[in-house]
N, C-alpha and C positions, 0 to 999 in steps of 0.2 A: 328466163334465167340469165343473169348478167354474164358477160364474157369473163369477168374476173372469177366468178363462181365456177364457170365451166372449166377454166384452166386449173383452178385449185382442185377440182374433183377429178381431173384427168387420171391421176394415179389409181384412184378408186375404181374408175371405169375399166382401166386396163387390168386391174386385179380381178374384177368380176368377169372379164373375158376369158380368163384362164380356165375355170371350171366349165364355162359355156362351150369352149372349144373342145374340151375333153368329152363332154356329154354328146356333142354333135358327132365327134369322131367315133364314139362307142356305137351309135346307131348306123353310121356309115360302114363300120367294120362288118356288121351283120349282113350287108349287101354285097360284100366282096367275096369272090370265089377263091381267092388265094392272097398271099402276102398280107395276112392280117396284122402281123407284128410289124411289118414294114410301114404300113399306114399308121399304126399306133406310135411307132418311133418318130415319124415325121411330125405328127400332131403334138406329141409330147415335147419335142424340141422347140416347136413354135410356142407352146404354152410356157416352157421354161424361160424363153427369151422375153415373153411378155411379163412374167413375174419379176425378172431382174430389172427390166425397164421401169416397171411400176414402183418397185422399192427404191431404185436409184433416183427416180424423178421426184419422189415425195420430198426428201430434204432439200433438193435443189429448188423446187418451187417455193418451199417454205422460206428458204433463205432469200429468195427474190420477192417475198411479200405475198405470195399466193398460198396462204395457209388454209387447208380445208376446215380447220376448226373455227374460222371466222365466217363460214357460210351458214346458211339457215340450219339450225340444229334439228328442225323437224323434217328435213328432206329425206326421201326414201333411201338415198345412197348411204347416208350416215347409219341407217338402221341395218343395212346389208353388209357393208364392208368397213373395216377399220384397219389401218396400217400403222400401228405404233411399233415400238422397238421389239416387243415380244412377238406380235403377229407377223411382223416383217421378217424376223429371223426364222420363224417356223415356216413361213411361206416359201422362202428361198430354200430351206432345207427340204421341204416336201417336193418342190419342183425339181431340185437336183437329184434327189433319190429316185423320183419317178423316171427321170430320163435315164439314169444308170440302170435301173431295174428293167425297164422296157428294152433297152438295147442289149442287155445281158440275156434277156429271155429269147431274143431272136436266134441266138446261137445255141443256148441251152435246150430249147424246146424244138429245135429244127426237126421236122419229120413227124412230130406228134400229131395225133388226131384232136379234133375239137379245138383248134387254136382260135377259131372265131369266138367261141365262148370264153376262152381264157383272156383274149385281148379285150373283149367287151367288159368283162368283170373287172379287169385291171384298170381300165380307163375310168369306169364309173367309181371305183374305190378311190383312185387318186383325185378325181373331181370332187368327191364328197369330202375328203380330207382338206382339199384346198378351200372349200366353202367353210369348213369348220374352223380352220386356223385364222381366217380373215373376217369371220362374222362378228358383228357388233350387237347381236341379239341372242339371248340365251335360248329361245325357242328354236331359232334357226340352227344354232350350234348343236343342240341336242338332236334335232332331226337329221342334221348332217352326220352326227356320230352314229345314229341308227342306220343310216344309209351306208356308212362305211362298214359297219358290222355285216350288213347283208351282202355287200360286195365281197368282203373278205371271206364270208362263209362259202360263197361260190368258188373262190380260189382255193380254199383249204380242201374242198371236196372235188377238185379238178379230176383226180383219179377216182372215178365213181366205183371201181371194182375193189378198191382197197378198204377192207373192213375196218382197220385201225383208224384210217382217216375219217371215216363216217362216224365212228364212235366218239372220237375226240371232238370233231366239229359239232356233234350233237351236244356234248357237255358244255362247250363254249357257248353255243347258241342259247341254252337254257340260262346260263349265268348272265349273259348279256341282256336277256329279256327281263330278268329280275332287276338288273342295273337300270334299264330303261324305265321300269316302273318307279324306281327310287327317284330318278331324275324328274319324271313327270310330277310326282308328289312335291318335290322340292320347288319346282317352278310354280306350282299352284300356291304354295305358301309365300314365295318371294314376290310374285307379281303384285298382289294386293297390298302387301306390307310396304314395298318400296315404291309402288305406283308406276312401275315400268319394268320391262325385262331387257331393256337396253343395257349392255354391259357397262358402258361408261356412266350411265345414270345410276345403276346399282352401286358401282364402286364409289361414285361421288356421294351418294346418300349414306353409304356405310361409313365413309370418312367423316361426314358431318355429324352423324349420330354418335360415333364412338362405341358405346355399349350397345349390344344387340338385344332385341327382345327375345322372349322364350320361343316365339314362332320362328324367328330367323335362326336361332340356335338349332331348332329341330330341322329346319330346311338345310342348313349346312351339314348337319349330321347325315341326313339322307343323301346329300350330294357326295359326301366323302365315302359313304358306304357303296354308292354306285361306282365311284372311282376305284375303290379297292377291288370290286368284282371284276372290273375291266382291265385292271393293271396286274393281274396274276399274283395277287397277294394271298398269303396263307389265311384260311385253308382252301382258297379257291384257285390255287396255282397249278393244279394237275394238268390242265389242258396245254399249258405252255411247254411243259417238258415232253409231252406226247405228240405234239402237233408237227412232227417231222416227216410225215408221209407226203406233205405238200411239196411242190417243186421248190428248189432252193431259192429262186427269185422271190417267191411268195414268203418264204421264211425271212428273207432279208427285209422285205417290206414290212412284215409284221414286227420283227424285233427292232428295226431301226426307225420305224415311223408310227405305226398304229398303236402299239402298246404304250408309247410315250404320251398319248393324248391326255391321259389322266393327270399327269404332272403339268402339262400345258394348261389345262382348265384351271387347276389350282393357282397357277401363276397369273393367269388372266384375271382371276377373281381375288388377287392378293389383298386389296384394301378391305374387301368383305371378310375374307378368311382370317385376316390379321386380328380380328376381334372375336372370332369364333373359337373360344378357348376349348370347348368340349370337342369340337371337330378336330382341332389341332392335336389335342391329346390322343384321340383315336389314331390319327395319322402317325404319331410318334410310336405308339404302342405296337400297332400292327406292322408298320414299316420296319421298326427295329427288330422285331421278332423274325420277320421275313428275311431281313438282311443277315442275321446271325445263322439261321437255319440253312439258308441257301448257300452261304459261303462255306459252311462246313460240309454240306452234302456234295457240293461241287468238287471237293477234293477227292471224292471216291469214284468219280465218273471217268471213264476211259474214252468213250466215243466223243468225238469233237462236238457234234451237235448237242449231245447231252450236257456237256460242259457249258456250251453257249446258252442253252436254255436256262439252266440254273443261274448262270451269270446274269442273264437278263432279269430274272425274278429278283435276285439280290440287288441289282442296280436300281430297279424300280422301287424296291423297298427303301433304299437309302435316299433316293430322290424325294420320296414322300416324307421321310424323316426331315429332310431339309425344309420342305414346305411346312411341316408341323412346327419347326423351330423358327419359321419366318425368314429363313435365308433364301428369299425368292430369287435373287440374282444368281446365287450359286446353284440353285436348282435348275435355272435356265442354262447355265454353262454346262452343268452335268448332262442335261437333256441333249443339247447339241453335240457334245463330245461323244456321249454314248451312242447316239444315232449314227454318227459317221463311223465310229469304231465298229459297231455291229454290222453295218452295211458292208464294210470292207471285209470283215472276218467271214461272214456268211458267203459272200460272193467269191472269196478266195479259199473256201473250205476244201475245194478239190485238190489243192496243192499242199494240204497239211502234212501228208505223208512225206513228201520231199523235204518240207521244212523241218520235220521231226528228225529225219535222217541226217540232214546237214547239221542240226544243233547237237546231235549225239555222236558225231564223228570223234569228238574229243570229250571224254568223260571228266567232268569237274567233280571235286570232292563234295560230299554232302555238307550242307551248312550246319554248324553246331549251334548250341544255345549261346555260346560266346560270340559267334559271328552275328547272330540276330541282335544281341544286346549292343554290340559295337555298331552295328548298322543303325539301330535306333538312336544312339548317341550322335552319330554323324548326321543323320537326318535332322535332328534337333538343331544342330549347328547350321545346317543349310537353310532351315525354315526361319530361324530366329531373326535374321536381318529383315526379311520381308514382313514378318509379323510386327517388328518394331516400327518400320516405315509406315505400314498401314495404320497402326494404332495411333501414331502421331498425326497422320493425315485425317483420320476420321475418329476422333477421340470418343464420340458418343457411341461408337460401335465396339469399343475395346472389350466389353464384357463378352461379346459374341466371338470376336476374333480370337481370343485366347483359346477357348475350347476347340474352335475350328482348326487352329494351328496344331493343336495336340492331335486331333483326329487325322489331319493330313500327315503328321509325322508317323502315326501308327500305320497308315496305309502304305507308306513307302519303306518302312523298316524291313519287312520280309524280303523285298527285292534287293535292298542294300546288303542285307546279310548274305543272301545267295551270291551277290556280286563279289563280296569280300572273299568268299570261299572259292570263287571261280578264277580269280586272278586280277592283275592290274588293269587289263583292257576292259573286262566286264565291269570293274569298279568305276572306271572313268566314264563309261557310257551310262551307268546307273546314276552316278553323281550329276552328270549333265542333264539327264532326264528329270531328276529330282529338282534341280535348280530351275529348269525351264517351267516345269509344272507349278512350282511354288510361285514363281513370278506371275504366271497366268492366273493362278488361284486368287492371290491377293490383289493383283492388278484389276481383277474383275470387281472387287469391292469399290475401289476408287473410281473406276470408269462409270459404274452405275450411279454414283453420287452425282454425276454430271448429266448423263444421257437418259436416265430413267429415275428421276427422284420420286415418282409415284409408287415405285416398288420399294416400300419401306419395310423395315423389320418390325416385328411385333414384340420384341424384347421378351423372349421366353424366360420363365422363372429359373432360378438356380436348381430347383428339383428336376425340371425337364432336362437341363443340360447334364445334371449328375446322372440321370437314368441313361441318357444316350452315351455319354462317355464311359460309364461303367459297363454298359453292354458291349461296346466296342473293345474295351480293354479285355473283357472276358473272352471275346472272340479272338483277339490277338494272342492271348495266352493259350487257348485251346489249339489254334492253328500252329503255334510254335511247338507245342508238345507233339502234335501229330507229325509235324515236319521233321523234327530232330529225333524223335523216338517212335518211328512208325510200327515197331514191333513191341512196344511197351505195353504195360497193363492197361493204361488209359485208352490207347488206340485199339487194343484188342476188345475192350468193352464197348467202345463207342462206334467203331466203324461198321459192324453188322447192322446197327440201327440206321446209320447214315446211308448205307447201301439201299435200304428200303425207304428212304426219304422220311424216316421217323413215322411211317405208316399213316401219315396224315391224309394223303390223297386216296389211299385204299378205302378208308372209312367213308370219306366224302363221296367217292364214286358209287359205293354200294347204296348209300342213302339216295343219291340223285337218280340212279337208274331204277331204284325200286319205286320212286315217285313217278318217273316218266322215262320208261325205257326207250332206247333208240330203235327206229324202224329199220331193221336189216333184212336184206333180201337173201 
């Protein structure tokens, strides 16, 4: 192998070392008599440094003329590792989250028994996710996803004597195995049809073909069904809201990293999924329904972890809606922001009582319907300049930018209405947040035009946009009524059903456990 090729492949070799170090450390941990998490923390720090070096080195070498894409396309390293904009962003996210979670676990689980089992399972889970997000082969990606589920199952059942933890982990295990079967069938169909399971080859072939065959449509539907199962979408969402018996660091890893994998896979296969109209329609239908139900049920929850669980379910639904609409770049931004937010929220959940007391020292008046309407108008004024600038910059995306701007305005309107009722200081902070988020939201459009042109939009139909916007408008109206008239007729009728999660998971659990009951001691 020529020296030029060796230098160009150096970032890929460094990226491959990350999971290798974590797996080696997992076996070394089992031989230690103590300081399990100390060893895990040291190794995770090393792995995180390697990840940052690999991702940083890649554009530097490309700028210097050492581009891995000019090397032999059949080399094994190309089949194993890929560091494009999507995989690099996820790689850094996983490495950073792993470092934070491991270091947090050292304090949180100090004095617990079986820490060797916990550290080993945690390292193997992070190693599997690292392989998954950098893999350039669909078979390797699915095997890594399977290994991630196995490692996560061990973490979720860390407290072996907690009956609820065993029951919920059993439910998730069954759903994940059905999802794995869907993935295997999907790969069996994609491989012969495309002639390869390499992700870059599959995406290139999909772009060249344009229209998909009936076989590929079936394969993408199976792929989407597996993603829905593993992303806690209705009616398979129950395990997400009940899986709180695990240690808090495990919950942070699950909500901030593992549950986002479905959206990541959709984004990695964007050129293929952009032509899968049936699969995208399923993503929109299930994701939108999940978003609406989760957002409404979340308003009835008091426990902080219950609120966070339903929030994750709804956020995953909206991310899949973005994928169904072909807004891949915004789905990636949503994925990264949601991961960082959920990691911080779970790891700081212990101080939520103090935060609640501080925020309620001064009672602000309840937001009225007038406040919400005024807030919506102000948000429109804040979003309009960014919408106009982006539409002028990317004229061919203007059909999509308009509805996205409207959805963005709806999402900020309740916050702005509450800020108007709270006073000038709260309003100033809310306005600053709205402007900053809008700038990031639309700036992401223009940035991806330059750094990731292969993530293109599939130009969804007017009907798809109408369904999504109509559903979110209905959600906004329902939330506004519940917020401004919590004792009204509509709230008194709806809230008892929301408290029970619309009974969806109860029915699903009965069917699941009748088919395969959990083994409880």
